[in-house]
C-alpha positions, 0 to 999 in steps of 0.5 A, spaced: 500 500 500 502 506 498 503 512 503 497 516 504 497 523 506 491 525 511 489 533 511 484 538 511 481 539 504 482 545 500 478 548 494 483 545 489 480 538 492 473 539 490 473 535 483 476 529 487 471 530 493 465 531 488 467 524 484 467 521 491 460 524 493 457 521 486 459 514 488 457 515 495 450 518 493 449 512 488 448 507 493 444 511 498 437 511 497 435 518 500 440 522 495 442 523 488 448 526 485 448 533 483 454 536 481 452 543 482 449 542 489 455 538 491 460 543 489 456 549 493 456 544 499 463 543 499 465 550 498 461 552 504 464 547 509 471 549 507 469 556 508 466 555 515 473 552 518 470 554 525 464 549 526 466 544 520 471 540 516 472 536 511 478 531 512 481 527 506 486 522 505 490 523 499 494 518 495 502 519 493 499 523 487 495 527 491 488 525 489 483 525 494 481 517 495 477 518 501 473 523 505 469 525 511 465 531 513 463 533 520 459 539 523 458 542 530 451 542 533 449 544 540 447 538 544 442 539 549 443 532 551 450 533 552 450 540 554 456 541 549 457 541 542 456 534 538 459 533 531 454 531 526 459 526 521 457 525 514 459 523 507 464 518 509 467 514 503 473 511 501 475 510 493 473 502 492 480 501 490 483 503 496 478 500 501 480 495 506 487 498 508 484 502 514 483 509 511 476 509 513 478 508 520 483 513 520 479 518 517 474 517 522 479 517 528 481 524 525 474 527 525 473 525 532 480 528 534 477 534 530 471 534 534 474 533 541 479 539 539 473 543 538 469 541 544 465 536 542 463 530 547 459 526 542 459 524 534 453 521 531 452 519 524 446 516 519 447 510 516 443 508 510 439 502 512 440 498 506 447 499 506 449 492 510 456 493 509 456 500 512 452 498 518 457 492 519 463 497 518 460 502 524 458 496 528 465 493 528 468 500 530 464 500 536 459 506 533 453 504 537 446 503 534 441 508 537 433 508 538 432 514 533 430 514 526 431 520 522 426 524 519 426 530 514 422 536 510 425 540 504 424 547 505 
């Protein structure tokens, strides 16, 4: 396995990030790839460094091969910040080498350093691989179910 560099995403990484999101959104039933919306969202995350981050893994050529995003919210249950984790995806060719695990650790470190006492994420109920992956890494299943409404 080649050397992998872990860092925070830059604007120049957006084309690679969009490609990864397109792959992710084709397996998640609730989302569809929309390049303009993904670019806008990535720009907003990169600009909002106080309460958001995009952590990436890059191969030796500098191509982004994995990504994860997080944003801080205030948790009344915790009485502190909580990290809302999204967009966890590793390029298929690089899976099984610990890249996802390291990205999750990096995002948890970022969250702790920003005052968060909990991290949470959603998993597509039809994605058995993701469910098993997070269980293997000791992410707890909760009794909560996501709901949404478009505004």
